[in-house]
N, C-alpha and C positions, 0 to 999 in steps of 0.2 A: 782227060778231062771229060766228066759227066756232062751229058747234054741237060740243059736248064728246061722244064715243061714250059710249053707254048701258052702264054696268056691268054685267058678269055676274052673274047671279044663280047660287046652287047650282044649281038646277033646270035652268037653261039650259046651264051647264056640264056637268052629267050627261048631258043629252040629245046635246049636242055630241061627249061623249066614245064615248057609246054608239055612235054613227054611225060615228065613226071605226074602233072596234073591228070593226064587221061588215064594213066594207070591207077591213081587214086580213085577217080571215078568209077573205073571199071570195076573196081574192088568194092566200093560202097553202093553201087548201082542195083544189086539183087536184093540186100537191105531194105533199100529204099522202095523198091517195087513192092516188095512182102508187106511192108508197113502200111503203103498206100491201099493196098488191095484189102488187108485186114481191115483197114479203118472204116473203107466203103462196105465191106459185109456185115460187120459188126453195126454200123449206124443203119443199115437196112434192116437188120434182124430187130433193133430196138424200136424202129417205126412201125414196122409189120406188128409187133407186139402190143403197139400202143393203140392201132387200129384194131386188132382183135379184142382186146380189152373194150375199147367203145362198143364194138359191135356186140360182145356178151352183155355189156351194161344196158343197151338198147333191148335186148331180147328180154331181160331179166325183169326191165319195167313193166313190159307187156305180161311176163309169166305171173306176175304177182296179183293179177286182177282175178276176181272169181270166176269171171265168166270167160276166160283166155283158154286157148288150147295150145297143144304143143305145134300145130301148124301155125298159128299166128306167131308163135316165137320164131319158127324157122323163116316167115316170110318176112318178119322186120329183119333177121340177122342177114337175110341174102340180100336185101335193099342196102343194108350198110356195107356189105362186102363187096357189091357191083359198084358202089359209089366210091370205093377206093381201089378198085379195078386189081383184087386181088384174086380174080377166079373163082373157080366153083370147087376146087379139091380141097375140102375141109369137112370137118366133121363137129356136130353140134350136140352136146350131151346136156340134157335137162333133168334136174334132180330136184322133187320127183319127177318122172316120165310124164304123169298126166296132171298139169296144175290145178285142173278144175277141182271146186270143192275145197280149198286149203282152209285149215285153221286160222285165225288172226294170229299175226307174228309167228308163223312157220318158215324158217328159213327155206328159200329157194335159191337154187344154183344154177347157173347157165356156163358151160365152159366151151371154147370152140379151138381146135388143135388143128395144125396144118403142117404139112412137111416145108422145111425152109428152101429146099431145093426148088419148090414151085415157084417161089417169089425173089429167089436171087437175082441180082443184078448181073453177077459175074459167076463164073465156074465156081461152085462152092469148092473152098480149100480148108479153111478154119471150122465151119459149122457144117461140114459135109456129113449125111445122115441124121443132123437133128432136126428137130420138131420145134416150133414156136406155136405159142397158144395165150389166150387171155382168160380169167376167170373172173366172175361177179356175183356176189351174194347178196339179197336183200330179203325184208322180211315179207311175207304175205299180208295183203290188206284185206283181209276176211272179216267178217262180222264176229268171229268165235263160235261159228258152228258149222258142222261138216256138211249142211244140207243148202246147197246153192240155191233153193228154190226160195229159201227165206229172205226177206227183205232186211238190209241192214238198218239198225235203230238211226232215226230221224234227229233225236235230241229235244223232241217236243216235250217227252215226259221229264227230262232233265229240267227244262225251264218251269214245268210246272212244279217241280220239286222246289225249285228257286224261288217261287212266286209263294209258294206254301212256307218257306223258311223266312222270307221277308214278312209274312202274315203273322207268324209266331214272334218274331221280333217286336213287330208293332204291338201284339198282345201283351208282350212281357213289358214294354214300355208303358203302355196303358195302366197297367196292374201296378207298376212302381209308381207311378203319378197318383194313383189312387191312395196307395200307402202312404206316400209323402203328404198328401190331404191329409188324410185321417190322422197321421201322426200330428200335423199341425193343429187340428182340430181337437185332438186330445190335450194338446198343450193348452189351447185356449180355453178349454172347459176348466181345467185346473186353475187357470189364471182368474176364472170368473170366481170360483169358489171362493179362492183367496183373496178376492175383492171384497166379496160379503162377509169375510170374516174380519177385515179390516173396518168395514161399517159397523159390525157388532161391537168392536172394541172400542171405536169413537163412541158409540153410543153409551157403553157403560161408563167411559170416563165422564162424560157429560153429566150422567145421572148421580155420580159420586160428588162431582162439583156442587150438584144443585142440593143434595143431602147437606153437604157443608156449610151451604149459605143459609138454611133455613135453621141450622144449628145456632 
């Protein structure tokens, strides 16, 4: 006669289930750690890229002015980088290299690049050897000439031109009013002539009636 298996009690079933959960957790744990580390690293990279773009935008705002220099751009970029605690291991590229004497609406580019290993919160794994950067492009705010000593137009001439246009419009309106008056006067003159003709016709009719009475 075969021996029947010993039935599992609640305690034995609980111990067996705990052992299975531990084995399952040990299998999943490496993938979970990699996922968390990757999320932290990618999130840090996105944050640093956003900061670099803001620093490049601040430098580009300075570079578009006529009197600005490359030193002014580097100074404002350094201030932005220090405020974000990103260190000094970065490179700033300005195009054109000398932003003085720019032509109006000439594109000015400021780009900042740095190694991700210098700003990573954890030992780089996924982004090892990668760099992160930010770029900004803006039109120059020059007055349309390459000579920086010339002053930008103040707009007074345009205002005078506007006044001249208003005067021209007023003159045209006056001319139109005079033409209207002349037209009305001409019509009135014609009316006067016709009234005189009517009076002559009435005189002729009265003369004819007088002649008939004498007959």
